[in-house]
mmCIF file of the C-alpha atoms, coordinates in Angstrom:
data_MODEL
# 
_entry.id   MODEL 
# 
loop_
_atom_site.group_PDB 
_atom_site.id 
_atom_site.type_symbol 
_atom_site.label_atom_id 
_atom_site.label_alt_id 
_atom_site.label_comp_id 
_atom_site.label_asym_id 
_atom_site.label_entity_id 
_atom_site.label_seq_id 
_atom_site.pdbx_PDB_ins_code 
_atom_site.Cartn_x 
_atom_site.Cartn_y 
_atom_site.Cartn_z 
_atom_site.occupancy 
_atom_site.B_iso_or_equiv 
_atom_site.pdbx_formal_charge 
_atom_site.auth_seq_id 
_atom_site.auth_comp_id 
_atom_site.auth_asym_id 
_atom_site.auth_atom_id 
_atom_site.pdbx_PDB_model_num 
ATOM 1   C CA . UNK A 1 1   ? 81.475 9.267  -49.412 1.00 0.00 ? 1   UNK A CA 1 
ATOM 2   C CA . UNK A 1 2   ? 78.885 8.802  -46.667 1.00 0.00 ? 2   UNK A CA 1 
ATOM 3   C CA . UNK A 1 3   ? 76.008 11.135 -45.821 1.00 0.00 ? 3   UNK A CA 1 
ATOM 4   C CA . UNK A 1 4   ? 77.823 12.673 -42.844 1.00 0.00 ? 4   UNK A CA 1 
ATOM 5   C CA . UNK A 1 5   ? 80.838 13.664 -44.930 1.00 0.00 ? 5   UNK A CA 1 
ATOM 6   C CA . UNK A 1 6   ? 78.524 15.081 -47.599 1.00 0.00 ? 6   UNK A CA 1 
ATOM 7   C CA . UNK A 1 7   ? 76.589 17.118 -45.025 1.00 0.00 ? 7   UNK A CA 1 
ATOM 8   C CA . UNK A 1 8   ? 79.852 18.300 -43.464 1.00 0.00 ? 8   UNK A CA 1 
ATOM 9   C CA . UNK A 1 9   ? 81.075 19.479 -46.874 1.00 0.00 ? 9   UNK A CA 1 
ATOM 10  C CA . UNK A 1 10  ? 77.777 21.229 -47.719 1.00 0.00 ? 10  UNK A CA 1 
ATOM 11  C CA . UNK A 1 11  ? 77.654 22.936 -44.324 1.00 0.00 ? 11  UNK A CA 1 
ATOM 12  C CA . UNK A 1 12  ? 80.500 25.212 -45.472 1.00 0.00 ? 12  UNK A CA 1 
ATOM 13  C CA . UNK A 1 13  ? 78.423 26.907 -48.163 1.00 0.00 ? 13  UNK A CA 1 
ATOM 14  C CA . UNK A 1 14  ? 75.909 29.750 -48.440 1.00 0.00 ? 14  UNK A CA 1 
ATOM 15  C CA . UNK A 1 15  ? 73.012 29.511 -50.910 1.00 0.00 ? 15  UNK A CA 1 
ATOM 16  C CA . UNK A 1 16  ? 70.758 32.404 -51.890 1.00 0.00 ? 16  UNK A CA 1 
ATOM 17  C CA . UNK A 1 17  ? 67.114 31.898 -52.819 1.00 0.00 ? 17  UNK A CA 1 
ATOM 18  C CA . UNK A 1 18  ? 65.199 34.678 -54.570 1.00 0.00 ? 18  UNK A CA 1 
ATOM 19  C CA . UNK A 1 19  ? 61.550 34.094 -53.705 1.00 0.00 ? 19  UNK A CA 1 
ATOM 20  C CA . UNK A 1 20  ? 59.941 31.968 -50.999 1.00 0.00 ? 20  UNK A CA 1 
ATOM 21  C CA . UNK A 1 21  ? 56.886 30.670 -52.834 1.00 0.00 ? 21  UNK A CA 1 
ATOM 22  C CA . UNK A 1 22  ? 56.409 27.246 -54.404 1.00 0.00 ? 22  UNK A CA 1 
ATOM 23  C CA . UNK A 1 23  ? 59.903 26.833 -55.821 1.00 0.00 ? 23  UNK A CA 1 
ATOM 24  C CA . UNK A 1 24  ? 61.766 28.728 -53.118 1.00 0.00 ? 24  UNK A CA 1 
ATOM 25  C CA . UNK A 1 25  ? 60.124 27.132 -50.078 1.00 0.00 ? 25  UNK A CA 1 
ATOM 26  C CA . UNK A 1 26  ? 60.404 23.575 -51.413 1.00 0.00 ? 26  UNK A CA 1 
ATOM 27  C CA . UNK A 1 27  ? 63.986 24.104 -52.605 1.00 0.00 ? 27  UNK A CA 1 
ATOM 28  C CA . UNK A 1 28  ? 65.001 25.582 -49.235 1.00 0.00 ? 28  UNK A CA 1 
ATOM 29  C CA . UNK A 1 29  ? 63.537 22.608 -47.362 1.00 0.00 ? 29  UNK A CA 1 
ATOM 30  C CA . UNK A 1 30  ? 65.521 20.162 -49.518 1.00 0.00 ? 30  UNK A CA 1 
ATOM 31  C CA . UNK A 1 31  ? 68.725 22.171 -49.148 1.00 0.00 ? 31  UNK A CA 1 
ATOM 32  C CA . UNK A 1 32  ? 68.317 22.264 -45.361 1.00 0.00 ? 32  UNK A CA 1 
ATOM 33  C CA . UNK A 1 33  ? 67.781 18.488 -45.308 1.00 0.00 ? 33  UNK A CA 1 
ATOM 34  C CA . UNK A 1 34  ? 70.938 18.124 -47.413 1.00 0.00 ? 34  UNK A CA 1 
ATOM 35  C CA . UNK A 1 35  ? 72.967 20.062 -44.845 1.00 0.00 ? 35  UNK A CA 1 
ATOM 36  C CA . UNK A 1 36  ? 73.577 23.457 -46.486 1.00 0.00 ? 36  UNK A CA 1 
ATOM 37  C CA . UNK A 1 37  ? 75.176 25.724 -43.885 1.00 0.00 ? 37  UNK A CA 1 
ATOM 38  C CA . UNK A 1 38  ? 73.477 29.033 -44.673 1.00 0.00 ? 38  UNK A CA 1 
ATOM 39  C CA . UNK A 1 39  ? 70.413 29.886 -46.733 1.00 0.00 ? 39  UNK A CA 1 
ATOM 40  C CA . UNK A 1 40  ? 69.686 33.518 -47.613 1.00 0.00 ? 40  UNK A CA 1 
ATOM 41  C CA . UNK A 1 41  ? 66.029 34.091 -48.529 1.00 0.00 ? 41  UNK A CA 1 
ATOM 42  C CA . UNK A 1 42  ? 64.378 37.239 -49.877 1.00 0.00 ? 42  UNK A CA 1 
ATOM 43  C CA . UNK A 1 43  ? 60.616 37.603 -50.342 1.00 0.00 ? 43  UNK A CA 1 
ATOM 44  C CA . UNK A 1 44  ? 58.199 40.371 -49.356 1.00 0.00 ? 44  UNK A CA 1 
ATOM 45  C CA . UNK A 1 45  ? 54.909 38.442 -49.699 1.00 0.00 ? 45  UNK A CA 1 
ATOM 46  C CA . UNK A 1 46  ? 52.560 37.490 -46.873 1.00 0.00 ? 46  UNK A CA 1 
ATOM 47  C CA . UNK A 1 47  ? 51.431 33.850 -46.628 1.00 0.00 ? 47  UNK A CA 1 
ATOM 48  C CA . UNK A 1 48  ? 47.801 33.419 -47.716 1.00 0.00 ? 48  UNK A CA 1 
ATOM 49  C CA . UNK A 1 49  ? 45.525 30.335 -47.681 1.00 0.00 ? 49  UNK A CA 1 
ATOM 50  C CA . UNK A 1 50  ? 45.826 29.927 -51.470 1.00 0.00 ? 50  UNK A CA 1 
ATOM 51  C CA . UNK A 1 51  ? 49.598 29.487 -51.124 1.00 0.00 ? 51  UNK A CA 1 
ATOM 52  C CA . UNK A 1 52  ? 49.313 26.301 -49.091 1.00 0.00 ? 52  UNK A CA 1 
ATOM 53  C CA . UNK A 1 53  ? 48.453 24.043 -52.007 1.00 0.00 ? 53  UNK A CA 1 
ATOM 54  C CA . UNK A 1 54  ? 51.994 24.164 -53.428 1.00 0.00 ? 54  UNK A CA 1 
ATOM 55  C CA . UNK A 1 55  ? 54.238 25.924 -50.921 1.00 0.00 ? 55  UNK A CA 1 
ATOM 56  C CA . UNK A 1 56  ? 56.100 24.404 -47.960 1.00 0.00 ? 56  UNK A CA 1 
ATOM 57  C CA . UNK A 1 57  ? 54.123 26.117 -45.192 1.00 0.00 ? 57  UNK A CA 1 
ATOM 58  C CA . UNK A 1 58  ? 51.515 25.321 -42.564 1.00 0.00 ? 58  UNK A CA 1 
ATOM 59  C CA . UNK A 1 59  ? 48.143 26.812 -41.653 1.00 0.00 ? 59  UNK A CA 1 
ATOM 60  C CA . UNK A 1 60  ? 49.527 28.163 -38.365 1.00 0.00 ? 60  UNK A CA 1 
ATOM 61  C CA . UNK A 1 61  ? 51.878 30.374 -40.417 1.00 0.00 ? 61  UNK A CA 1 
ATOM 62  C CA . UNK A 1 62  ? 49.144 32.190 -42.346 1.00 0.00 ? 62  UNK A CA 1 
ATOM 63  C CA . UNK A 1 63  ? 49.548 35.981 -42.440 1.00 0.00 ? 63  UNK A CA 1 
ATOM 64  C CA . UNK A 1 64  ? 53.276 35.742 -41.683 1.00 0.00 ? 64  UNK A CA 1 
ATOM 65  C CA . UNK A 1 65  ? 55.874 37.028 -44.122 1.00 0.00 ? 65  UNK A CA 1 
ATOM 66  C CA . UNK A 1 66  ? 56.879 34.031 -46.234 1.00 0.00 ? 66  UNK A CA 1 
ATOM 67  C CA . UNK A 1 67  ? 60.590 34.638 -45.576 1.00 0.00 ? 67  UNK A CA 1 
ATOM 68  C CA . UNK A 1 68  ? 59.988 34.657 -41.815 1.00 0.00 ? 68  UNK A CA 1 
ATOM 69  C CA . UNK A 1 69  ? 57.742 31.571 -41.944 1.00 0.00 ? 69  UNK A CA 1 
ATOM 70  C CA . UNK A 1 70  ? 60.322 29.714 -44.036 1.00 0.00 ? 70  UNK A CA 1 
ATOM 71  C CA . UNK A 1 71  ? 63.052 30.580 -41.542 1.00 0.00 ? 71  UNK A CA 1 
ATOM 72  C CA . UNK A 1 72  ? 60.841 29.087 -38.815 1.00 0.00 ? 72  UNK A CA 1 
ATOM 73  C CA . UNK A 1 73  ? 60.165 25.943 -40.874 1.00 0.00 ? 73  UNK A CA 1 
ATOM 74  C CA . UNK A 1 74  ? 63.839 25.403 -41.735 1.00 0.00 ? 74  UNK A CA 1 
ATOM 75  C CA . UNK A 1 75  ? 64.745 25.695 -38.029 1.00 0.00 ? 75  UNK A CA 1 
ATOM 76  C CA . UNK A 1 76  ? 62.445 22.733 -37.398 1.00 0.00 ? 76  UNK A CA 1 
ATOM 77  C CA . UNK A 1 77  ? 63.898 20.721 -40.309 1.00 0.00 ? 77  UNK A CA 1 
ATOM 78  C CA . UNK A 1 78  ? 67.569 21.387 -39.571 1.00 0.00 ? 78  UNK A CA 1 
ATOM 79  C CA . UNK A 1 79  ? 68.505 23.736 -36.734 1.00 0.00 ? 79  UNK A CA 1 
ATOM 80  C CA . UNK A 1 80  ? 72.125 23.629 -37.936 1.00 0.00 ? 80  UNK A CA 1 
ATOM 81  C CA . UNK A 1 81  ? 71.198 25.523 -41.115 1.00 0.00 ? 81  UNK A CA 1 
ATOM 82  C CA . UNK A 1 82  ? 71.411 29.268 -40.547 1.00 0.00 ? 82  UNK A CA 1 
ATOM 83  C CA . UNK A 1 83  ? 68.629 31.127 -42.364 1.00 0.00 ? 83  UNK A CA 1 
ATOM 84  C CA . UNK A 1 84  ? 68.982 34.820 -43.135 1.00 0.00 ? 84  UNK A CA 1 
ATOM 85  C CA . UNK A 1 85  ? 65.521 36.102 -44.077 1.00 0.00 ? 85  UNK A CA 1 
ATOM 86  C CA . UNK A 1 86  ? 64.926 39.406 -45.872 1.00 0.00 ? 86  UNK A CA 1 
ATOM 87  C CA . UNK A 1 87  ? 61.341 40.652 -46.116 1.00 0.00 ? 87  UNK A CA 1 
ATOM 88  C CA . UNK A 1 88  ? 62.036 42.983 -49.039 1.00 0.00 ? 88  UNK A CA 1 
ATOM 89  C CA . UNK A 1 89  ? 61.256 43.192 -52.728 1.00 0.00 ? 89  UNK A CA 1 
ATOM 90  C CA . UNK A 1 90  ? 64.346 42.513 -54.793 1.00 0.00 ? 90  UNK A CA 1 
ATOM 91  C CA . UNK A 1 91  ? 65.630 45.223 -57.110 1.00 0.00 ? 91  UNK A CA 1 
ATOM 92  C CA . UNK A 1 92  ? 68.916 45.932 -58.940 1.00 0.00 ? 92  UNK A CA 1 
ATOM 93  C CA . UNK A 1 93  ? 70.132 48.050 -56.009 1.00 0.00 ? 93  UNK A CA 1 
ATOM 94  C CA . UNK A 1 94  ? 69.735 45.467 -53.211 1.00 0.00 ? 94  UNK A CA 1 
ATOM 95  C CA . UNK A 1 95  ? 70.444 42.101 -54.876 1.00 0.00 ? 95  UNK A CA 1 
ATOM 96  C CA . UNK A 1 96  ? 74.226 42.272 -54.542 1.00 0.00 ? 96  UNK A CA 1 
ATOM 97  C CA . UNK A 1 97  ? 74.033 43.281 -50.872 1.00 0.00 ? 97  UNK A CA 1 
ATOM 98  C CA . UNK A 1 98  ? 71.454 40.605 -49.974 1.00 0.00 ? 98  UNK A CA 1 
ATOM 99  C CA . UNK A 1 99  ? 73.253 37.740 -51.734 1.00 0.00 ? 99  UNK A CA 1 
ATOM 100 C CA . UNK A 1 100 ? 76.818 38.815 -50.976 1.00 0.00 ? 100 UNK A CA 1 
ATOM 101 C CA . UNK A 1 101 ? 78.933 35.780 -50.099 1.00 0.00 ? 101 UNK A CA 1 
ATOM 102 C CA . UNK A 1 102 ? 76.538 33.262 -51.657 1.00 0.00 ? 102 UNK A CA 1 
ATOM 103 C CA . UNK A 1 103 ? 78.178 30.387 -53.513 1.00 0.00 ? 103 UNK A CA 1 
ATOM 104 C CA . UNK A 1 104 ? 75.056 29.694 -55.632 1.00 0.00 ? 104 UNK A CA 1 
ATOM 105 C CA . UNK A 1 105 ? 71.784 31.572 -56.136 1.00 0.00 ? 105 UNK A CA 1 
ATOM 106 C CA . UNK A 1 106 ? 68.411 29.964 -56.909 1.00 0.00 ? 106 UNK A CA 1 
ATOM 107 C CA . UNK A 1 107 ? 65.807 31.970 -58.804 1.00 0.00 ? 107 UNK A CA 1 
ATOM 108 C CA . UNK A 1 108 ? 62.293 31.196 -57.535 1.00 0.00 ? 108 UNK A CA 1 
ATOM 109 C CA . UNK A 1 109 ? 60.295 34.227 -58.655 1.00 0.00 ? 109 UNK A CA 1 
ATOM 110 C CA . UNK A 1 110 ? 56.855 34.331 -60.288 1.00 0.00 ? 110 UNK A CA 1 
ATOM 111 C CA . UNK A 1 111 ? 57.053 37.172 -62.799 1.00 0.00 ? 111 UNK A CA 1 
ATOM 112 C CA . UNK A 1 112 ? 59.141 37.050 -65.977 1.00 0.00 ? 112 UNK A CA 1 
ATOM 113 C CA . UNK A 1 113 ? 60.246 40.673 -65.517 1.00 0.00 ? 113 UNK A CA 1 
ATOM 114 C CA . UNK A 1 114 ? 61.585 39.889 -62.041 1.00 0.00 ? 114 UNK A CA 1 
ATOM 115 C CA . UNK A 1 115 ? 63.347 36.751 -63.306 1.00 0.00 ? 115 UNK A CA 1 
ATOM 116 C CA . UNK A 1 116 ? 65.030 38.748 -66.080 1.00 0.00 ? 116 UNK A CA 1 
ATOM 117 C CA . UNK A 1 117 ? 66.015 41.554 -63.699 1.00 0.00 ? 117 UNK A CA 1 
ATOM 118 C CA . UNK A 1 118 ? 67.556 39.091 -61.234 1.00 0.00 ? 118 UNK A CA 1 
ATOM 119 C CA . UNK A 1 119 ? 69.519 37.265 -63.940 1.00 0.00 ? 119 UNK A CA 1 
ATOM 120 C CA . UNK A 1 120 ? 70.806 40.494 -65.499 1.00 0.00 ? 120 UNK A CA 1 
ATOM 121 C CA . UNK A 1 121 ? 71.812 41.943 -62.125 1.00 0.00 ? 121 UNK A CA 1 
ATOM 122 C CA . UNK A 1 122 ? 73.649 38.802 -60.993 1.00 0.00 ? 122 UNK A CA 1 
ATOM 123 C CA . UNK A 1 123 ? 75.481 38.408 -64.300 1.00 0.00 ? 123 UNK A CA 1 
ATOM 124 C CA . UNK A 1 124 ? 76.480 42.073 -64.281 1.00 0.00 ? 124 UNK A CA 1 
ATOM 125 C CA . UNK A 1 125 ? 77.241 42.706 -60.594 1.00 0.00 ? 125 UNK A CA 1 
ATOM 126 C CA . UNK A 1 126 ? 78.116 39.187 -59.364 1.00 0.00 ? 126 UNK A CA 1 
ATOM 127 C CA . UNK A 1 127 ? 79.887 37.515 -62.293 1.00 0.00 ? 127 UNK A CA 1 
ATOM 128 C CA . UNK A 1 128 ? 80.941 33.927 -61.718 1.00 0.00 ? 128 UNK A CA 1 
ATOM 129 C CA . UNK A 1 129 ? 78.168 33.125 -59.211 1.00 0.00 ? 129 UNK A CA 1 
ATOM 130 C CA . UNK A 1 130 ? 76.039 30.227 -60.521 1.00 0.00 ? 130 UNK A CA 1 
ATOM 131 C CA . UNK A 1 131 ? 72.342 31.053 -60.965 1.00 0.00 ? 131 UNK A CA 1 
ATOM 132 C CA . UNK A 1 132 ? 69.769 28.244 -61.198 1.00 0.00 ? 132 UNK A CA 1 
ATOM 133 C CA . UNK A 1 133 ? 66.472 29.394 -62.681 1.00 0.00 ? 133 UNK A CA 1 
ATOM 134 C CA . UNK A 1 134 ? 63.062 27.721 -62.836 1.00 0.00 ? 134 UNK A CA 1 
ATOM 135 C CA . UNK A 1 135 ? 60.918 27.855 -65.967 1.00 0.00 ? 135 UNK A CA 1 
ATOM 136 C CA . UNK A 1 136 ? 57.937 25.818 -67.136 1.00 0.00 ? 136 UNK A CA 1 
ATOM 137 C CA . UNK A 1 137 ? 56.389 23.976 -64.207 1.00 0.00 ? 137 UNK A CA 1 
ATOM 138 C CA . UNK A 1 138 ? 52.641 24.533 -64.476 1.00 0.00 ? 138 UNK A CA 1 
ATOM 139 C CA . UNK A 1 139 ? 50.006 21.831 -64.762 1.00 0.00 ? 139 UNK A CA 1 
ATOM 140 C CA . UNK A 1 140 ? 50.371 18.118 -64.140 1.00 0.00 ? 140 UNK A CA 1 
ATOM 141 C CA . UNK A 1 141 ? 51.717 15.027 -65.853 1.00 0.00 ? 141 UNK A CA 1 
ATOM 142 C CA . UNK A 1 142 ? 54.271 15.098 -68.669 1.00 0.00 ? 142 UNK A CA 1 
ATOM 143 C CA . UNK A 1 143 ? 57.019 14.773 -66.064 1.00 0.00 ? 143 UNK A CA 1 
ATOM 144 C CA . UNK A 1 144 ? 59.455 13.435 -68.660 1.00 0.00 ? 144 UNK A CA 1 
ATOM 145 C CA . UNK A 1 145 ? 59.549 16.959 -70.171 1.00 0.00 ? 145 UNK A CA 1 
ATOM 146 C CA . UNK A 1 146 ? 61.164 18.367 -67.007 1.00 0.00 ? 146 UNK A CA 1 
ATOM 147 C CA . UNK A 1 147 ? 64.932 18.735 -67.198 1.00 0.00 ? 147 UNK A CA 1 
ATOM 148 C CA . UNK A 1 148 ? 67.917 20.774 -66.081 1.00 0.00 ? 148 UNK A CA 1 
ATOM 149 C CA . UNK A 1 149 ? 69.854 22.544 -68.795 1.00 0.00 ? 149 UNK A CA 1 
ATOM 150 C CA . UNK A 1 150 ? 73.217 24.257 -68.540 1.00 0.00 ? 150 UNK A CA 1 
ATOM 151 C CA . UNK A 1 151 ? 73.114 27.511 -70.533 1.00 0.00 ? 151 UNK A CA 1 
ATOM 152 C CA . UNK A 1 152 ? 76.716 28.537 -69.785 1.00 0.00 ? 152 UNK A CA 1 
ATOM 153 C CA . UNK A 1 153 ? 79.292 28.187 -67.000 1.00 0.00 ? 153 UNK A CA 1 
ATOM 154 C CA . UNK A 1 154 ? 77.106 30.028 -64.479 1.00 0.00 ? 154 UNK A CA 1 
ATOM 155 C CA . UNK A 1 155 ? 73.506 29.824 -65.740 1.00 0.00 ? 155 UNK A CA 1 
ATOM 156 C CA . UNK A 1 156 ? 71.185 26.805 -65.462 1.00 0.00 ? 156 UNK A CA 1 
ATOM 157 C CA . UNK A 1 157 ? 67.446 26.332 -66.076 1.00 0.00 ? 157 UNK A CA 1 
ATOM 158 C CA . UNK A 1 158 ? 65.204 23.659 -64.518 1.00 0.00 ? 158 UNK A CA 1 
ATOM 159 C CA . UNK A 1 159 ? 61.703 22.878 -65.818 1.00 0.00 ? 159 UNK A CA 1 
ATOM 160 C CA . UNK A 1 160 ? 60.233 22.273 -69.252 1.00 0.00 ? 160 UNK A CA 1 
ATOM 161 C CA . UNK A 1 161 ? 60.939 25.924 -70.252 1.00 0.00 ? 161 UNK A CA 1 
ATOM 162 C CA . UNK A 1 162 ? 57.596 26.268 -72.078 1.00 0.00 ? 162 UNK A CA 1 
ATOM 163 C CA . UNK A 1 163 ? 54.577 25.590 -69.850 1.00 0.00 ? 163 UNK A CA 1 
ATOM 164 C CA . UNK A 1 164 ? 53.102 28.862 -68.607 1.00 0.00 ? 164 UNK A CA 1 
ATOM 165 C CA . UNK A 1 165 ? 50.946 29.239 -65.525 1.00 0.00 ? 165 UNK A CA 1 
ATOM 166 C CA . UNK A 1 166 ? 47.378 30.301 -66.367 1.00 0.00 ? 166 UNK A CA 1 
ATOM 167 C CA . UNK A 1 167 ? 44.035 30.084 -64.531 1.00 0.00 ? 167 UNK A CA 1 
ATOM 168 C CA . UNK A 1 168 ? 43.283 26.883 -66.470 1.00 0.00 ? 168 UNK A CA 1 
ATOM 169 C CA . UNK A 1 169 ? 46.806 25.492 -66.042 1.00 0.00 ? 169 UNK A CA 1 
ATOM 170 C CA . UNK A 1 170 ? 47.930 26.424 -62.514 1.00 0.00 ? 170 UNK A CA 1 
ATOM 171 C CA . UNK A 1 171 ? 51.223 25.555 -60.866 1.00 0.00 ? 171 UNK A CA 1 
ATOM 172 C CA . UNK A 1 172 ? 50.331 22.487 -58.787 1.00 0.00 ? 172 UNK A CA 1 
ATOM 173 C CA . UNK A 1 173 ? 52.359 20.953 -55.966 1.00 0.00 ? 173 UNK A CA 1 
ATOM 174 C CA . UNK A 1 174 ? 53.725 17.846 -57.759 1.00 0.00 ? 174 UNK A CA 1 
ATOM 175 C CA . UNK A 1 175 ? 55.442 19.588 -60.694 1.00 0.00 ? 175 UNK A CA 1 
ATOM 176 C CA . UNK A 1 176 ? 56.448 22.595 -58.572 1.00 0.00 ? 176 UNK A CA 1 
ATOM 177 C CA . UNK A 1 177 ? 58.070 20.289 -56.008 1.00 0.00 ? 177 UNK A CA 1 
ATOM 178 C CA . UNK A 1 178 ? 59.839 18.290 -58.704 1.00 0.00 ? 178 UNK A CA 1 
ATOM 179 C CA . UNK A 1 179 ? 61.349 21.410 -60.292 1.00 0.00 ? 179 UNK A CA 1 
ATOM 180 C CA . UNK A 1 180 ? 62.263 22.833 -56.848 1.00 0.00 ? 180 UNK A CA 1 
ATOM 181 C CA . UNK A 1 181 ? 64.058 19.593 -56.029 1.00 0.00 ? 181 UNK A CA 1 
ATOM 182 C CA . UNK A 1 182 ? 65.789 19.624 -59.410 1.00 0.00 ? 182 UNK A CA 1 
ATOM 183 C CA . UNK A 1 183 ? 67.079 23.094 -58.503 1.00 0.00 ? 183 UNK A CA 1 
ATOM 184 C CA . UNK A 1 184 ? 68.197 21.848 -55.072 1.00 0.00 ? 184 UNK A CA 1 
ATOM 185 C CA . UNK A 1 185 ? 69.926 18.859 -56.661 1.00 0.00 ? 185 UNK A CA 1 
ATOM 186 C CA . UNK A 1 186 ? 71.726 21.180 -59.089 1.00 0.00 ? 186 UNK A CA 1 
ATOM 187 C CA . UNK A 1 187 ? 72.913 23.289 -56.121 1.00 0.00 ? 187 UNK A CA 1 
ATOM 188 C CA . UNK A 1 188 ? 74.228 20.186 -54.348 1.00 0.00 ? 188 UNK A CA 1 
ATOM 189 C CA . UNK A 1 189 ? 75.981 19.014 -57.511 1.00 0.00 ? 189 UNK A CA 1 
ATOM 190 C CA . UNK A 1 190 ? 77.710 22.371 -58.006 1.00 0.00 ? 190 UNK A CA 1 
ATOM 191 C CA . UNK A 1 191 ? 78.778 22.596 -54.361 1.00 0.00 ? 191 UNK A CA 1 
ATOM 192 C CA . UNK A 1 192 ? 79.996 18.994 -54.153 1.00 0.00 ? 192 UNK A CA 1 
ATOM 193 C CA . UNK A 1 193 ? 82.459 19.867 -56.935 1.00 0.00 ? 193 UNK A CA 1 
ATOM 194 C CA . UNK A 1 194 ? 83.825 22.852 -54.975 1.00 0.00 ? 194 UNK A CA 1 
ATOM 195 C CA . UNK A 1 195 ? 86.781 22.471 -52.653 1.00 0.00 ? 195 UNK A CA 1 
# 
């Protein structure tokens, strides 16, 4: 199958991304380059200078909502990818509405409580929708520890699942980008197996 047939196939699908920081912005860029038809992004944060060292943004986008800036960036990468940007904080009441119609959802949130809430809400209110989570991506080196693991038919985890982000062990661009691209690759793999 050539790249044009792959992109044509992927253009039929809608992917949700929860969070537009390091994982979410890098994953979205890769999905747009792969030809995903629609990307639904939700994030309420404003882009700050400290975000630029690992997130897929530019200095001219500082002080914009991340979701809005990412929509702008994706339009430059692939204008055929429709981006639906929500500048809201996710909660159990709005997740189903925001990600309605998504074929796969990517978790790209910072806080463990938010990750858990998203996973519980999707499994309860949107059963059968694959969720690809990120866990353990801080620091540098030790790339061989990064992996994708299938938990069950609809839940996957990418990362080393142990490395926590701390002031002495921050999430740096190389490992963040690798895990984000692992998530994007998992999305493509799931969607390429759908008719």
